[in-house]
FIKOLZA-1660 file (N, C-alpha, C; in steps of 0.1 Angstrom, whole numbers, plus 5000, padded with zeros to 4 digits):
% residues 224
   i   px   py   pz ch aa at
   1 3803 9400 7538  A  X  N
   1 3810 9413 7537  A  X CA
   1 3813 9416 7523  A  X  C
   2 3812 9429 7520  A  X  N
   2 3816 9435 7507  A  X CA
   2 3830 9442 7510  A  X  C
   3 3840 9434 7507  A  X  N
   3 3853 9438 7512  A  X CA
   3 3863 9444 7501  A  X  C
   4 3871 9453 7506  A  X  N
   4 3882 9459 7498  A  X CA
   4 3895 9457 7505  A  X  C
   5 3905 9453 7498  A  X  N
   5 3919 9453 7503  A  X CA
   5 3925 9466 7498  A  X  C
   6 3929 9475 7507  A  X  N
   6 3935 9487 7503  A  X CA
   6 3950 9487 7505  A  X  C
   7 3957 9491 7494  A  X  N
   7 3972 9490 7494  A  X CA
   7 3978 9503 7491  A  X  C
   8 3982 9511 7502  A  X  N
   8 3989 9523 7500  A  X CA
   8 4003 9520 7494  A  X  C
   9 4008 9528 7484  A  X  N
   9 4020 9524 7478  A  X CA
   9 4028 9537 7474  A  X  C
  10 4041 9536 7476  A  X  N
  10 4050 9547 7472  A  X CA
  10 4064 9541 7468  A  X  C
  11 4067 9542 7455  A  X  N
  11 4080 9538 7450  A  X CA
  11 4083 9524 7452  A  X  C
  12 4073 9515 7453  A  X  N
  12 4076 9501 7456  A  X CA
  12 4078 9492 7443  A  X  C
  13 4073 9497 7432  A  X  N
  13 4076 9490 7419  A  X CA
  13 4072 9476 7419  A  X  C
  14 4082 9467 7416  A  X  N
  14 4079 9453 7415  A  X CA
  14 4074 9447 7428  A  X  C
  15 4079 9452 7439  A  X  N
  15 4074 9447 7452  A  X CA
  15 4058 9449 7453  A  X  C
  16 4054 9460 7449  A  X  N
  16 4039 9463 7449  A  X CA
  16 4032 9454 7440  A  X  C
  17 4037 9451 7428  A  X  N
  17 4031 9442 7419  A  X CA
  17 4030 9428 7425  A  X  C
  18 4041 9423 7431  A  X  N
  18 4041 9410 7437  A  X CA
  18 4031 9409 7449  A  X  C
  19 4030 9420 7456  A  X  N
  19 4021 9421 7468  A  X CA
  19 4006 9419 7462  A  X  C
  20 4003 9427 7452  A  X  N
  20 3989 9426 7446  A  X CA
  20 3987 9412 7441  A  X  C
  21 3996 9406 7434  A  X  N
  21 3995 9392 7429  A  X CA
  21 3992 9383 7440  A  X  C
  22 3999 9384 7451  A  X  N
  22 3997 9375 7462  A  X CA
  22 3983 9377 7469  A  X  C
  23 3979 9390 7469  A  X  N
  23 3966 9393 7475  A  X CA
  23 3955 9386 7466  A  X  C
  24 3956 9387 7453  A  X  N
  24 3946 9381 7444  A  X CA
  24 3945 9366 7446  A  X  C
  25 3957 9360 7450  A  X  N
  25 3957 9345 7452  A  X CA
  25 3950 9341 7465  A  X  C
  26 3950 9351 7474  A  X  N
  26 3945 9348 7488  A  X CA
  26 3931 9353 7492  A  X  C
  27 3925 9360 7483  A  X  N
  27 3912 9366 7486  A  X CA
  27 3904 9368 7473  A  X  C
  28 3891 9369 7473  A  X  N
  28 3883 9372 7462  A  X CA
  28 3878 9387 7462  A  X  C
  29 3884 9394 7472  A  X  N
  29 3879 9408 7474  A  X CA
  29 3884 9417 7464  A  X  C
  30 3878 9429 7463  A  X  N
  30 3883 9440 7454  A  X CA
  30 3896 9445 7460  A  X  C
  31 3905 9448 7451  A  X  N
  31 3918 9454 7455  A  X CA
  31 3919 9468 7450  A  X  C
  32 3922 9477 7460  A  X  N
  32 3924 9492 7456  A  X CA
  32 3938 9496 7460  A  X  C
  33 3946 9499 7449  A  X  N
  33 3960 9503 7452  A  X CA
  33 3960 9518 7450  A  X  C
  34 3966 9525 7460  A  X  N
  34 3967 9540 7459  A  X CA
  34 3982 9543 7459  A  X  C
  35 3986 9548 7447  A  X  N
  35 4000 9552 7445  A  X CA
  35 4001 9566 7450  A  X  C
  36 4009 9569 7460  A  X  N
  36 4010 9581 7467  A  X CA
  36 4021 9590 7461  A  X  C
  37 4020 9593 7448  A  X  N
  37 4029 9603 7441  A  X CA
  37 4043 9597 7439  A  X  C
  38 4043 9584 7435  A  X  N
  38 4056 9577 7432  A  X CA
  38 4064 9585 7421  A  X  C
  39 4077 9585 7423  A  X  N
  39 4086 9592 7413  A  X CA
  39 4095 9582 7405  A  X  C
  40 4092 9569 7406  A  X  N
  40 4101 9559 7399  A  X CA
  40 4093 9551 7389  A  X  C
  41 4081 9555 7385  A  X  N
  41 4073 9548 7376  A  X CA
  41 4065 9537 7381  A  X  C
  42 4063 9536 7395  A  X  N
  42 4055 9525 7401  A  X CA
  42 4041 9526 7396  A  X  C
  43 4035 9538 7395  A  X  N
  43 4021 9539 7391  A  X CA
  43 4019 9534 7377  A  X  C
  44 4028 9537 7368  A  X  N
  44 4027 9533 7354  A  X CA
  44 4028 9518 7353  A  X  C
  45 4038 9512 7361  A  X  N
  45 4040 9498 7362  A  X CA
  45 4027 9490 7367  A  X  C
  46 4021 9495 7377  A  X  N
  46 4009 9489 7383  A  X CA
  46 3998 9490 7373  A  X  C
  47 3996 9502 7367  A  X  N
  47 3986 9503 7357  A  X CA
  47 3987 9493 7346  A  X  C
  48 3999 9491 7341  A  X  N
  48 4002 9482 7330  A  X CA
  48 3999 9468 7334  A  X  C
  49 4004 9464 7346  A  X  N
  49 4002 9450 7350  A  X CA
  49 3988 9446 7353  A  X  C
  50 3980 9456 7357  A  X  N
  50 3966 9452 7362  A  X CA
  50 3955 9459 7354  A  X  C
  51 3959 9465 7342  A  X  N
  51 3949 9472 7334  A  X CA
  51 3937 9464 7331  A  X  C
  52 3939 9451 7328  A  X  N
  52 3928 9442 7323  A  X CA
  52 3922 9434 7334  A  X  C
  53 3926 9436 7347  A  X  N
  53 3920 9429 7358  A  X CA
  53 3910 9437 7365  A  X  C
  54 3897 9433 7364  A  X  N
  54 3886 9441 7370  A  X CA
  54 3885 9440 7385  A  X  C
  55 3894 9432 7391  A  X  N
  55 3894 9431 7405  A  X CA
  55 3904 9441 7411  A  X  C
  56 3912 9448 7403  A  X  N
  56 3922 9457 7408  A  X CA
  56 3919 9471 7402  A  X  C
  57 3919 9481 7411  A  X  N
  57 3918 9495 7408  A  X CA
  57 3930 9502 7412  A  X  C
  58 3937 9509 7403  A  X  N
  58 3949 9516 7407  A  X CA
  58 3946 9531 7406  A  X  C
  59 3948 9538 7418  A  X  N
  59 3945 9552 7419  A  X CA
  59 3959 9559 7421  A  X  C
  60 3959 9572 7419  A  X  N
  60 3972 9580 7420  A  X CA
  60 3970 9593 7426  A  X  C
  61 3979 9596 7436  A  X  N
  61 3981 9610 7440  A  X CA
  61 3992 9616 7431  A  X  C
  62 3989 9628 7426  A  X  N
  62 3999 9634 7417  A  X CA
  62 4012 9638 7425  A  X  C
  63 4010 9641 7438  A  X  N
  63 4022 9644 7446  A  X CA
  63 4021 9635 7459  A  X  C
  64 4032 9633 7466  A  X  N
  64 4032 9625 7478  A  X CA
  64 4025 9633 7489  A  X  C
  65 4014 9626 7494  A  X  N
  65 4006 9632 7505  A  X CA
  65 4008 9625 7518  A  X  C
  66 4014 9613 7518  A  X  N
  66 4016 9605 7530  A  X CA
  66 4006 9593 7530  A  X  C
  67 4010 9583 7538  A  X  N
  67 4003 9571 7539  A  X CA
  67 3989 9573 7544  A  X  C
  68 3987 9581 7554  A  X  N
  68 3974 9584 7560  A  X CA
  68 3964 9589 7549  A  X  C
  69 3969 9598 7541  A  X  N
  69 3961 9604 7530  A  X CA
  69 3958 9593 7520  A  X  C
  70 3967 9585 7516  A  X  N
  70 3965 9574 7507  A  X CA
  70 3954 9564 7512  A  X  C
  71 3955 9561 7525  A  X  N
  71 3945 9553 7531  A  X CA
  71 3931 9559 7530  A  X  C
  72 3930 9572 7532  A  X  N
  72 3917 9578 7531  A  X CA
  72 3911 9578 7516  A  X  C
  73 3920 9580 7507  A  X  N
  73 3917 9579 7493  A  X CA
  73 3911 9565 7489  A  X  C
  74 3917 9555 7495  A  X  N
  74 3913 9541 7493  A  X CA
  74 3899 9539 7499  A  X  C
  75 3896 9545 7510  A  X  N
  75 3883 9544 7517  A  X CA
  75 3872 9551 7508  A  X  C
  76 3876 9562 7503  A  X  N
  76 3866 9570 7494  A  X CA
  76 3862 9561 7482  A  X  C
  77 3871 9554 7477  A  X  N
  77 3868 9545 7465  A  X CA
  77 3860 9533 7470  A  X  C
  78 3863 9528 7482  A  X  N
  78 3855 9516 7487  A  X CA
  78 3841 9520 7489  A  X  C
  79 3839 9532 7494  A  X  N
  79 3825 9537 7496  A  X CA
  79 3818 9539 7483  A  X  C
  80 3825 9545 7473  A  X  N
  80 3819 9547 7460  A  X CA
  80 3815 9534 7454  A  X  C
  81 3822 9523 7457  A  X  N
  81 3819 9510 7452  A  X CA
  81 3808 9503 7460  A  X  C
  82 3804 9510 7471  A  X  N
  82 3794 9505 7480  A  X CA
  82 3799 9492 7488  A  X  C
  83 3812 9492 7491  A  X  N
  83 3817 9482 7499  A  X CA
  83 3816 9486 7514  A  X  C
  84 3817 9476 7523  A  X  N
  84 3814 9479 7537  A  X CA
  84 3825 9476 7547  A  X  C
  85 3836 9469 7542  A  X  N
  85 3847 9465 7550  A  X CA
  85 3860 9467 7543  A  X  C
  86 3870 9471 7550  A  X  N
  86 3883 9473 7544  A  X CA
  86 3894 9466 7552  A  X  C
  87 3905 9462 7545  A  X  N
  87 3917 9457 7551  A  X CA
  87 3928 9464 7545  A  X  C
  88 3938 9469 7553  A  X  N
  88 3949 9476 7548  A  X CA
  88 3961 9467 7548  A  X  C
  89 3969 9467 7538  A  X  N
  89 3981 9459 7537  A  X CA
  89 3992 9467 7530  A  X  C
  90 4004 9468 7535  A  X  N
  90 4015 9475 7529  A  X CA
  90 4020 9469 7516  A  X  C
  91 4025 9477 7507  A  X  N
  91 4029 9472 7494  A  X CA
  91 4043 9467 7493  A  X  C
  92 4051 9468 7504  A  X  N
  92 4065 9465 7504  A  X CA
  92 4069 9451 7506  A  X  C
  93 4059 9442 7508  A  X  N
  93 4062 9428 7511  A  X CA
  93 4064 9424 7525  A  X  C
  94 4062 9434 7534  A  X  N
  94 4063 9431 7549  A  X CA
  94 4051 9425 7555  A  X  C
  95 4039 9425 7548  A  X  N
  95 4027 9420 7553  A  X CA
  95 4023 9408 7544  A  X  C
  96 4023 9396 7549  A  X  N
  96 4020 9384 7541  A  X CA
  96 4005 9383 7538  A  X  C
  97 4001 9383 7526  A  X  N
  97 3987 9382 7522  A  X CA
  97 3980 9369 7526  A  X  C
  98 3988 9359 7530  A  X  N
  98 3982 9346 7534  A  X CA
  98 3974 9348 7546  A  X  C
  99 3976 9359 7554  A  X  N
  99 3968 9361 7566  A  X CA
  99 3955 9368 7563  A  X  C
 100 3952 9371 7551  A  X  N
 100 3939 9378 7548  A  X CA
 100 3927 9370 7552  A  X  C
 101 3929 9357 7550  A  X  N
 101 3918 9348 7554  A  X CA
 101 3915 9349 7569  A  X  C
 102 3925 9351 7577  A  X  N
 102 3923 9352 7591  A  X CA
 102 3916 9365 7595  A  X  C
 103 3920 9376 7588  A  X  N
 103 3913 9389 7590  A  X CA
 103 3899 9388 7586  A  X  C
 104 3896 9382 7574  A  X  N
 104 3882 9381 7570  A  X CA
 104 3874 9373 7580  A  X  C
 105 3879 9362 7585  A  X  N
 105 3872 9354 7595  A  X CA
 105 3869 9363 7608  A  X  C
 106 3879 9370 7612  A  X  N
 106 3878 9378 7625  A  X CA
 106 3868 9389 7623  A  X  C
 107 3868 9395 7610  A  X  N
 107 3859 9406 7608  A  X CA
 107 3844 9403 7607  A  X  C
 108 3841 9390 7606  A  X  N
 108 3827 9385 7607  A  X CA
 108 3822 9387 7621  A  X  C
 109 3831 9387 7631  A  X  N
 109 3826 9388 7645  A  X CA
 109 3829 9402 7651  A  X  C
 110 3840 9409 7646  A  X  N
 110 3844 9421 7652  A  X CA
 110 3844 9433 7641  A  X  C
 111 3841 9445 7646  A  X  N
 111 3841 9456 7637  A  X CA
 111 3856 9461 7634  A  X  C
 112 3865 9457 7642  A  X  N
 112 3879 9462 7641  A  X CA
 112 3888 9450 7644  A  X  C
 113 3898 9448 7635  A  X  N
 113 3908 9437 7637  A  X CA
 113 3922 9442 7634  A  X  C
 114 3931 9441 7644  A  X  N
 114 3945 9445 7642  A  X CA
 114 3954 9433 7640  A  X  C
 115 3964 9435 7632  A  X  N
 115 3975 9425 7631  A  X CA
 115 3985 9428 7642  A  X  C
 116 3992 9417 7646  A  X  N
 116 4004 9419 7655  A  X CA
 116 4015 9410 7652  A  X  C
 117 4027 9414 7654  A  X  N
 117 4039 9406 7651  A  X CA
 117 4046 9401 7664  A  X  C
 118 4053 9391 7662  A  X  N
 118 4061 9385 7673  A  X CA
 118 4073 9394 7675  A  X  C
 119 4075 9400 7687  A  X  N
 119 4086 9409 7690  A  X CA
 119 4098 9401 7694  A  X  C
 120 4102 9392 7686  A  X  N
 120 4114 9384 7689  A  X CA
 120 4126 9389 7681  A  X  C
 121 4135 9380 7678  A  X  N
 121 4148 9384 7672  A  X CA
 121 4146 9390 7658  A  X  C
 122 4135 9387 7651  A  X  N
 122 4133 9392 7638  A  X CA
 122 4131 9407 7638  A  X  C
 123 4125 9413 7649  A  X  N
 123 4122 9427 7649  A  X CA
 123 4135 9435 7654  A  X  C
 124 4139 9445 7647  A  X  N
 124 4151 9453 7651  A  X CA
 124 4149 9458 7665  A  X  C
 125 4160 9458 7673  A  X  N
 125 4159 9461 7688  A  X CA
 125 4153 9475 7691  A  X  C
 126 4157 9485 7683  A  X  N
 126 4152 9498 7686  A  X CA
 126 4137 9499 7684  A  X  C
 127 4132 9492 7673  A  X  N
 127 4117 9492 7670  A  X CA
 127 4110 9484 7681  A  X  C
 128 4116 9473 7685  A  X  N
 128 4109 9465 7695  A  X CA
 128 4107 9472 7708  A  X  C
 129 4117 9479 7713  A  X  N
 129 4116 9486 7726  A  X CA
 129 4108 9499 7724  A  X  C
 130 4108 9505 7712  A  X  N
 130 4099 9516 7710  A  X CA
 130 4085 9512 7709  A  X  C
 131 4082 9500 7704  A  X  N
 131 4069 9495 7703  A  X CA
 131 4064 9492 7717  A  X  C
 132 4072 9485 7725  A  X  N
 132 4068 9482 7739  A  X CA
 132 4065 9495 7747  A  X  C
 133 4073 9505 7745  A  X  N
 133 4071 9518 7752  A  X CA
 133 4057 9523 7748  A  X  C
 134 4055 9523 7735  A  X  N
 134 4042 9529 7729  A  X CA
 134 4030 9521 7734  A  X  C
 135 4031 9508 7735  A  X  N
 135 4020 9499 7739  A  X CA
 135 4016 9503 7754  A  X  C
 136 4026 9504 7762  A  X  N
 136 4023 9507 7776  A  X CA
 136 4018 9522 7778  A  X  C
 137 4024 9531 7771  A  X  N
 137 4019 9545 7772  A  X CA
 137 4004 9546 7767  A  X  C
 138 4001 9540 7755  A  X  N
 138 3988 9541 7750  A  X CA
 138 3978 9533 7759  A  X  C
 139 3982 9522 7764  A  X  N
 139 3974 9515 7774  A  X CA
 139 3970 9523 7786  A  X  C
 140 3980 9531 7791  A  X  N
 140 3978 9539 7803  A  X CA
 140 3968 9551 7800  A  X  C
 141 3970 9557 7788  A  X  N
 141 3963 9569 7785  A  X CA
 141 3949 9566 7779  A  X  C
 142 3948 9556 7770  A  X  N
 142 3936 9554 7763  A  X CA
 142 3929 9541 7766  A  X  C
 143 3934 9533 7776  A  X  N
 143 3927 9521 7781  A  X CA
 143 3925 9511 7770  A  X  C
 144 3935 9509 7761  A  X  N
 144 3935 9499 7751  A  X CA
 144 3947 9491 7752  A  X  C
 145 3946 9477 7753  A  X  N
 145 3957 9468 7754  A  X CA
 145 3959 9462 7740  A  X  C
 146 3970 9466 7734  A  X  N
 146 3973 9461 7721  A  X CA
 146 3986 9453 7722  A  X  C
 147 3988 9443 7713  A  X  N
 147 4000 9435 7713  A  X CA
 147 4011 9442 7704  A  X  C
 148 4007 9451 7695  A  X  N
 148 4016 9457 7686  A  X CA
 148 4010 9470 7680  A  X  C
 149 4014 9481 7686  A  X  N
 149 4008 9494 7683  A  X CA
 149 4012 9498 7668  A  X  C
 150 4023 9494 7664  A  X  N
 150 4028 9500 7651  A  X CA
 150 4025 9492 7639  A  X  C
 151 4018 9481 7640  A  X  N
 151 4015 9473 7628  A  X CA
 151 4005 9479 7619  A  X  C
 152 4008 9480 7607  A  X  N
 152 3999 9486 7597  A  X CA
 152 3990 9477 7590  A  X  C
 153 3990 9464 7594  A  X  N
 153 3981 9454 7588  A  X CA
 153 3969 9453 7596  A  X  C
 154 3958 9458 7592  A  X  N
 154 3945 9458 7600  A  X CA
 154 3933 9460 7591  A  X  C
 155 3921 9458 7597  A  X  N
 155 3909 9460 7589  A  X CA
 155 3898 9464 7598  A  X  C
 156 3887 9470 7592  A  X  N
 156 3876 9474 7600  A  X CA
 156 3864 9475 7591  A  X  C
 157 3852 9475 7597  A  X  N
 157 3839 9478 7590  A  X CA
 157 3837 9493 7589  A  X  C
 158 3833 9498 7578  A  X  N
 158 3832 9512 7576  A  X CA
 158 3822 9519 7585  A  X  C
 159 3813 9511 7592  A  X  N
 159 3804 9517 7601  A  X CA
 159 3811 9524 7613  A  X  C
 160 3823 9520 7616  A  X  N
 160 3830 9526 7627  A  X CA
 160 3841 9537 7622  A  X  C
 161 3841 9539 7609  A  X  N
 161 3851 9548 7604  A  X CA
 161 3852 9562 7610  A  X  C
 162 3840 9568 7612  A  X  N
 162 3840 9581 7619  A  X CA
 162 3845 9581 7633  A  X  C
 163 3845 9570 7640  A  X  N
 163 3850 9569 7653  A  X CA
 163 3865 9568 7654  A  X  C
 164 3871 9563 7643  A  X  N
 164 3886 9561 7643  A  X CA
 164 3893 9569 7632  A  X  C
 165 3885 9578 7626  A  X  N
 165 3890 9585 7615  A  X CA
 165 3902 9594 7619  A  X  C
 166 3913 9592 7612  A  X  N
 166 3926 9598 7616  A  X CA
 166 3929 9611 7610  A  X  C
 167 3937 9619 7616  A  X  N
 167 3942 9632 7611  A  X CA
 167 3956 9631 7606  A  X  C
 168 3963 9621 7610  A  X  N
 168 3977 9619 7606  A  X CA
 168 3978 9616 7591  A  X  C
 169 3987 9623 7584  A  X  N
 169 3988 9620 7570  A  X CA
 169 4000 9611 7567  A  X  C
 170 4009 9611 7576  A  X  N
 170 4021 9603 7574  A  X CA
 170 4023 9593 7586  A  X  C
 171 4035 9591 7591  A  X  N
 171 4036 9581 7602  A  X CA
 171 4029 9586 7614  A  X  C
 172 4023 9576 7621  A  X  N
 172 4015 9580 7633  A  X CA
 172 4001 9575 7631  A  X  C
 173 3997 9571 7618  A  X  N
 173 3983 9566 7615  A  X CA
 173 3979 9555 7624  A  X  C
 174 3988 9545 7625  A  X  N
 174 3985 9533 7633  A  X CA
 174 3983 9536 7648  A  X  C
 175 3992 9544 7653  A  X  N
 175 3991 9548 7667  A  X CA
 175 3978 9556 7670  A  X  C
 176 3975 9565 7661  A  X  N
 176 3963 9574 7662  A  X CA
 176 3950 9565 7662  A  X  C
 177 3950 9555 7653  A  X  N
 177 3938 9547 7652  A  X CA
 177 3936 9539 7665  A  X  C
 178 3947 9534 7670  A  X  N
 178 3946 9526 7683  A  X CA
 178 3941 9535 7694  A  X  C
 179 3946 9548 7694  A  X  N
 179 3942 9557 7705  A  X CA
 179 3927 9560 7703  A  X  C
 180 3922 9562 7691  A  X  N
 180 3908 9565 7689  A  X CA
 180 3899 9553 7692  A  X  C
 181 3904 9541 7689  A  X  N
 181 3897 9529 7692  A  X CA
 181 3895 9528 7707  A  X  C
 182 3906 9531 7715  A  X  N
 182 3906 9530 7729  A  X CA
 182 3897 9540 7735  A  X  C
 183 3898 9552 7730  A  X  N
 183 3890 9563 7735  A  X CA
 183 3875 9561 7733  A  X  C
 184 3871 9554 7722  A  X  N
 184 3857 9551 7719  A  X CA
 184 3853 9537 7724  A  X  C
 185 3862 9530 7731  A  X  N
 185 3860 9517 7736  A  X CA
 185 3854 9508 7725  A  X  C
 186 3860 9507 7714  A  X  N
 186 3856 9498 7703  A  X CA
 186 3862 9484 7705  A  X  C
 187 3853 9474 7706  A  X  N
 187 3858 9461 7707  A  X CA
 187 3865 9456 7695  A  X  C
 188 3876 9449 7697  A  X  N
 188 3885 9445 7686  A  X CA
 188 3891 9431 7688  A  X  C
 189 3896 9426 7678  A  X  N
 189 3903 9413 7678  A  X CA
 189 3917 9415 7672  A  X  C
 190 3926 9406 7675  A  X  N
 190 3939 9407 7669  A  X CA
 190 3943 9394 7662  A  X  C
 191 3950 9395 7651  A  X  N
 191 3955 9384 7643  A  X CA
 191 3970 9384 7642  A  X  C
 192 3976 9373 7646  A  X  N
 192 3991 9372 7645  A  X CA
 192 3995 9370 7631  A  X  C
 193 4005 9378 7627  A  X  N
 193 4010 9378 7614  A  X CA
 193 4026 9375 7614  A  X  C
 194 4031 9371 7603  A  X  N
 194 4045 9369 7602  A  X CA
 194 4053 9382 7604  A  X  C
 195 4064 9381 7611  A  X  N
 195 4073 9392 7613  A  X CA
 195 4083 9393 7601  A  X  C
 196 4082 9402 7592  A  X  N
 196 4090 9403 7580  A  X CA
 196 4096 9417 7580  A  X  C
 197 4109 9418 7579  A  X  N
 197 4116 9431 7577  A  X CA
 197 4125 9430 7565  A  X  C
 198 4120 9435 7553  A  X  N
 198 4128 9435 7541  A  X CA
 198 4138 9446 7542  A  X  C
 199 4135 9457 7548  A  X  N
 199 4144 9468 7550  A  X CA
 199 4143 9473 7564  A  X  C
 200 4153 9469 7572  A  X  N
 200 4153 9472 7586  A  X CA
 200 4155 9487 7589  A  X  C
 201 4159 9495 7579  A  X  N
 201 4161 9509 7581  A  X CA
 201 4150 9518 7576  A  X  C
 202 4140 9511 7571  A  X  N
 202 4128 9518 7566  A  X CA
 202 4117 9519 7576  A  X  C
 203 4109 9530 7577  A  X  N
 203 4098 9530 7586  A  X CA
 203 4099 9542 7596  A  X  C
 204 4093 9540 7608  A  X  N
 204 4093 9550 7618  A  X CA
 204 4107 9552 7624  A  X  C
 205 4112 9565 7623  A  X  N
 205 4125 9568 7629  A  X CA
 205 4122 9574 7643  A  X  C
 206 4133 9576 7651  A  X  N
 206 4132 9582 7664  A  X CA
 206 4125 9596 7663  A  X  C
 207 4129 9604 7652  A  X  N
 207 4123 9617 7650  A  X CA
 207 4108 9616 7648  A  X  C
 208 4104 9606 7639  A  X  N
 208 4090 9603 7637  A  X CA
 208 4082 9600 7650  A  X  C
 209 4089 9592 7658  A  X  N
 209 4083 9587 7671  A  X CA
 209 4080 9599 7680  A  X  C
 210 4090 9609 7680  A  X  N
 210 4089 9621 7689  A  X CA
 210 4077 9629 7684  A  X  C
 211 4075 9630 7670  A  X  N
 211 4064 9638 7665  A  X CA
 211 4051 9632 7668  A  X  C
 212 4051 9618 7668  A  X  N
 212 4038 9611 7672  A  X CA
 212 4035 9614 7687  A  X  C
 213 4045 9614 7695  A  X  N
 213 4042 9617 7709  A  X CA
 213 4036 9631 7712  A  X  C
 214 4040 9640 7704  A  X  N
 214 4035 9654 7705  A  X CA
 214 4020 9655 7701  A  X  C
 215 4015 9644 7694  A  X  N
 215 4001 9644 7690  A  X CA
 215 3992 9638 7700  A  X  C
 216 3998 9631 7710  A  X  N
 216 3990 9624 7720  A  X CA
 216 3980 9633 7727  A  X  C
 217 3984 9645 7732  A  X  N
 217 3974 9654 7739  A  X CA
 217 3962 9657 7730  A  X  C
 218 3965 9659 7717  A  X  N
 218 3954 9663 7708  A  X CA
 218 3944 9651 7706  A  X  C
 219 3949 9639 7706  A  X  N
 219 3941 9627 7704  A  X CA
 219 3933 9625 7718  A  X  C
 220 3940 9628 7729  A  X  N
 220 3934 9625 7742  A  X CA
 220 3923 9635 7745  A  X  C
 221 3925 9648 7742  A  X  N
 221 3916 9658 7746  A  X CA
 221 3906 9662 7735  A  X  C
 222 3909 9657 7723  A  X  N
 222 3900 9660 7712  A  X CA
 222 3886 9655 7713  A  X  C
 223 3876 9660 7706  A  X  N
 223 3862 9656 7708  A  X CA
 223 3860 9642 7702  A  X  C
 224 3867 9638 7692  A  X  N
 224 3864 9625 7686  A  X CA
 224 3868 9614 7695  A  X  C
% end
């Protein structure tokens, strides 16, 4: 595989730097960081830290466009570099790079590999039950059985990109990709990852979840 690790990043600063350092220790792949219009100097910090490292490319959105948009920017760069496989990992420290080896191994057999977390005591109650509800709803509508719909740690071969290409620019990307994978009956594998919550109040809110639900008819009836 010609692999890229894509790291969408917004205002994560030192956490993003540490995430990239840990990625470099756990894989030999190219690392593409996409700063999504940070306002706290994160882009400049990342540039400074990895300027002389040819395994790290740091890109920037001048304004905040959302995680989904940052992910697409990373894919454009991966294609430009003639890479054929990507793995996405969040910059905030909630995805342990030690699991990259498991994703790489699974991607040798499958075109699509999702991460999943243990929905035990570590996961906030609201998110756990929201995740369970989403899993059962998506399973019913799109015939895909996932262990963790909301996990943003996943990878795929670019040959399937057009089948799962998302329209969501912000929260909802992970759910949309699962829906499109189910709709197109793409075979996938899952990798268990550590359940880490550095900030239990960060992420998908109830309002975000409601907005995601309003998109389900478009994903269900759309041509893709």
